[in-house]
N, C-alpha and C positions, 0 to 999 in steps of 0.2 A: 471278312463276313458283313461283321456291324457295318464299315465304311459302306458296303452296299446297299445295304439295308435301310441307314439313312439316308443316302442319295436317292434312291429307290420311292422313298417315303416322300420326300422331298417333292420329287417330278409328280408323285399321285396328287400330290396337293395340290400342285398345280395347274393337273390337268379336270380336277375336283373346280378350278375358278378361284382358290382362292386369292385372295388381294396381291399384287406384284410386291410392294416391297415386304410382306411376310415372304412369300418363299425366297425373295433374293436374301433378305436380313437370315434366314434359316441357312443356306446355303453358305453363305460366309462366314457366319460361329461355327458352322460343322467343319466346312472347308480347314478354319484356322487351329481348332479342337485337332483334328484328326492330322495336321503338318505339325502338331507342336509348336506350335506358335500363340502367344497370350493374344485373347480376343479381345483385347484393349486397342489394338489395334486397330480395330472396325473403329470404335469409340476416338481413336485420336483424328483419323483421317475425317471423320464427319466433325470435328471441335475444326480442324484443318479449313473446312469447306464455309465453315456458317462464321471464321473470323475473315471472309473475306467482304470488304466493303461493299464490292459492286451485286452480291448476292440481293442487297435492298431492293436494285433497281427492277427487277422480276415482282415483287407485288406493287411496286410504286407504279411502273409504267403499265402491270396489269390493272388495278385501281383509275385510271388515269384512261383506258380504254373501254371500261365498264361505265364511267359516268359519260364519254360519248355517246354509247352504244343505246342507253339508257333514256337519257334525252330527247329532243329534237332535232339536235342536230344530225342526225340520216337528210330528215327532210329537208333540212337550209342547204347540205352540201350539195345532196341531186341536183337541187334547183341550178344554184353557184354551177356545177358542172354541164348540165346540162344547156344550161345558158351560154356557159363558154364553148361545147364540142358538139349538144344538138344541132346545128346546123350544116354538119360534115354527113357525107353518108356512111349509116351505120354508127352516129354520132350518139343517140341513147342505148346501145350496145358498147360504145368504147367508152362513154358516161359511167353504167352500171361498170364495166372493168377498174377503170378507175377509184372508183367512190369504195368497191369493195377491197382495193386495195389499197387505200386512207386508213380505213377500218382494222384487216386485217393486220398491219405493221401494230396497231396498237394494242388489241387483245387476242392476237397470236392464232395459232389454228384450234379454235377452240368449242368451234361452231358458233360463236355469238354471231358474226357477220351474216350469215344465211337464215339465222333466227333474225334478227337483228334489221337486215336490212331485203330479205326476200318479199318480205309482202310488202313492201313499198317497189321493188325493181320493177317485179313476174308482172304486174296488171300495166304496168306502165312500157314495158318492153309487149306482149302480147297487145294493148292498145295500137302501138306503131306499126303493128302488122307481122312482126316476127310469128314464129310458129311458136307453137309449148315447146317442141323438144328443144328449140336454138334457146331458146330462154330459160329453160329448166339444166342445160346443160350447160350457158352460161353462168349463172349463178353456183350452182355445182363448184365448177373451176372457180371461181373468183372467192370462195369462202377462204381459201388460202394462200391464195393470190398476192397477196402482198408480206409474206415473210421471209424476202430477202431486202426490204425498206427498211431503216433505224424508225423508232426504235427498236424491233421485232423481238419479242419474248426469247423465241427458239436462238436468234443471234448471241442475247446476252448468254444462255445458256451454254450453248456450244464455247460460247470464251471461255466461262467457268470449269467448265470440266476438261477441255481439249488444252485450256493454259496460253489463249492466244487471246493477243489485246485485242477487247470488244473495239474500241476506236476502229480499229483498221478494220475489223469486221464489219462493222457499220461502213465505211468506204468499197469495200470489196462489192458488198451484195447490190450495188445502186444502178450499176451498167448490166447487170445479169438480170435485176428485175423489171428495170425498163424495156430489157430484150423481150421477156417473157409479153409484157402487156402490148407491146409493139405488133407479134404475130399475134396474137390473137386480135389486135383492133384491125389488121389486117385482114383478117377472117370476115371480121364483124361489119372493116366497111364491102368486101364482097357483097356480104348479105346484105348491106343496106343499099348496094346499087341496086339490087336487084329488084328489093321491096319498092327506089325512087319510081326503075322503069313499069313496073306493074301497077302501082299504086298512084305513079303521077304526086308522091309528095313530097316537098320542098320546102325545109324551114328555111328563113330569112335570118340573118343573125343583127340581133336588137343590142346596141351597146347598152343604150338604159336599163334594159333586164338584164345586162349583165352587171352593171354597175349597182342596181338596188341587191340583187342576190348575195353579192361579194358584202354588201353593208350590211345584210343580213347576219351574214353566218364568217364577217370579217375576223372576230375573236376567236374564232374554231378553225377556219382557215391559215392561220398565221401559226398555229402552234408546230407542225412538223419544222416551219423554218427558225422557230425561239428555239426549237430544242438544238438544231444539227448548226444555227447561230452560236448556242452556249457553249457546245461541247466542242465544235473546230475551231470556233473564236479565240478557243481556251477561255472564256468567261466562265465555266463550270465543267467539273466532270461529268461523267455519264448519270452518278449516283444523284448528285447535287440535280443534274437537266432532270430525272424521274422525280424526286422531289417538289422542282420547284411546275414542272408540269401537272403534277395530281393535284398539287396546291391552287393553281391557276384555274384549273378547270373545274374545280370543285367552286370557287369564288364566281365564274362564269357561269356556268352549268343551274347553280342555287340561286344569286342576286344580278345576274344580269339581264340573264334570260328568263329565269324562274320557271325552267323546268321541272326540277327537282326541288322535292323539298328536302332542306337539310333533318327536320325530326324524322318524316315519315316515309321520305324514300333512299337517302343516302346510309343507313344502317344496315338495309335489304340487300342495298349494291357490296359494301364493306364485306357483309357475310357470305353472299353470293360468291366475290371474286374471290377470296382469301380460301373461302372450299376449294376451289380450283387452283388457288398458288403453295396452299397446304398438301395437296395432293402431288404436287409436282414437285415440292421440298423434300416431300418422305419417301419418296422415290429415289430422290436424288441422294441423301443419306442411307438407304438401304442398300442400293445400288454400290456407292464408294467401298464397301468393303467388300463385295464381287469383285471390283475392278481392281482392288490394291494386293487380294490374293492372286487372281489372272496372271498382275505383270510377276508378284514375286516368283509364281511357278512358271513364269518365264512362257507360259503357254500362246502370247502374238508371235515369239518366235517361233514354235512348233509348228504355227499354222504357217508363216512367212515361208522355215524350210519346204512343211509339204505342197503348198502353192508355185514355187519355184520347178516343181517340176513338170508342173504343165503352162502354166505363165512365165514365159522369159523375155517380156518387155511389157514398158509400162501402157502400152496402150492396151494391148493385152489384158491386163493389169484392171487398166480404167472400164474396159469393156466389162469384167467380169465381178466388178466396181456397181456397177451404175446395176445392172441386173439386180444383182444383191441387194442392194438400197432400197429400190423399186420392190421387192417382194416384203424387206424389213417393215416400208414405210408402209404398205397396205397390210399389216396386218398389225401394225404399233403406233399410238399415238407418235407424234413427233419429240414431246419432251422424253418420254420412253427409252426410246432410240436414242437420241439420243446420249441418254445416261450410260446407256446399256452398251450402244455400240462404239460408239466413238475412241474409249482407247482401246478397243481392240485394233480399229485398223487404222490410227494413226503412226505404229510403227511400223505395219507391213508398206504403208503408202509411200512412208520415207524413205522406206529401202530401196523403194522404186523411183525416187524421185521427183514425188507430186509436193511441190508448195505446199506447204499447212494451212496457208489463205485457200488457194484453191481449192482443196481439199474439203475445205470446209463451206465452199459454197455447193461444190460438187454434192458435197451431203446433204447441204439444204434444200436443195433444187430437188433431189432425187424423191427428198420426205412430202416435199409441195406435191408433187407430182402423182407420192402415194395415194394421198387423199382420196384422187379418183379413180384409182387403180383397181377392179375388179380383183376377187371378189367382194372384198370386206372394207374397201377405204372409207374411211371414217365421213365425208363429206358426203356419202352417194348413202349412206343411210338416216342423215339428218337433214338431206332433202326430201328421202322417201319418207318422214316423219312430218316437216313440215307443210310442203305440198301435196301430205297424200297422196301421194303415186308409189308404185310397186317398185321394188328394188332395180325390176330388169328395167323397168321405162325407164329409169336412174341412169343404168349403164348404157342402154341405145342411146340417150341425151345426148353425156356427158363423154360418149367416144370421140369425134371428131377431134374435141378440146385435148381428150390424151394424147394422141398422134399427134399435133399442132404443140406441144410441151414435150413430147421426145425428140420434136427437131430441136426447140429450143435448148433441150437437155443434150443433144448431141456437140450442139453450137459451144456452150458453156466447157462441158469437157476438154473437149480439142482445142478449145482456144484460151488458153490460160491469162492472154492480156487480157480480156474481159474484166474478170476478177482483181488481177493487179496494177490495170492502169493507175488507178487513183492512189494507190497506198506506194507505188513508183514515182 
């Protein structure tokens, strides 16, 4: 009776909007107490994760992303991508996709990409003749497009929670991430050809403009190359690469381009970044107690036993998994979803013969799509706020992109070679 009242009270607190980390902490403490296990088990698990050296990469890469977003780097990079791709049919739309993917890879799906780039890209797209609906849908979708590319924060967090080599995850996400961009680019090219035919728009490629644009953002454009070269060339660990990238961008933006003031701007950027990261780490620590209890109580095994009554092979399991993760992605932010859901599905997927790295890419792709999945996909609300449009307009604008990404998801899910090719 006491147990029922305790857990009912925790559920009511959750329904009343109590912060997620408080609810999870109360649940884990109560669960261990009633199971007559020392609650110090929660503290031990928290200590274990905080002693992991790769944990440092999350705040460091997050700060690097915010330094880029708060400077004039978006303008310079848009100019570079436009000079390189703008002459293609749908070139401006492809530029938007690539540029947003670049920034999301560094900032995570935190809404920063839509806020930082939306105001720049939206008038460019509409001035090129793209409809307001297409432009809104493209920017809303692109807000989470780069999550599969290194040094994506969700990839790092998944590696920590799922106990998978982060370097391997970085490699595994590259081909599926490119696939998503290619599919969306094909749609953009189709739209661009219609515009060219209707308006007789045709840009000429200018090598001098490309060279000038590259020179203008050289130090920023080479950042992904430096990160990948450092990690896979064996020169740095992931943590060292994160520290180097942050320090490098601090010097570049404050002293080379002089977009940011070391005294006036950087402290505010650090506060904003650490507020985001602090929330992630707080949820992570609280969730570890919950997952530790669930594992001890063999909850995943009980779920597996129940599911096997209805799911008889890996293909039906993957269909179920995709539907489940799309719902999770539309209701939770990606960081919370990784922390809460990954420990539950990992042993179940392993029993169905799903490679853990392939599972990671399926998971992250689903959660990426979840950001534009109605009714409460986070990107939809961020774009609604940023562009002062009703949420129903955003549902309508992003729906074609949602369908395209679902096609990409099916390819990623049922062709594991895409996720495993580079690590093999």
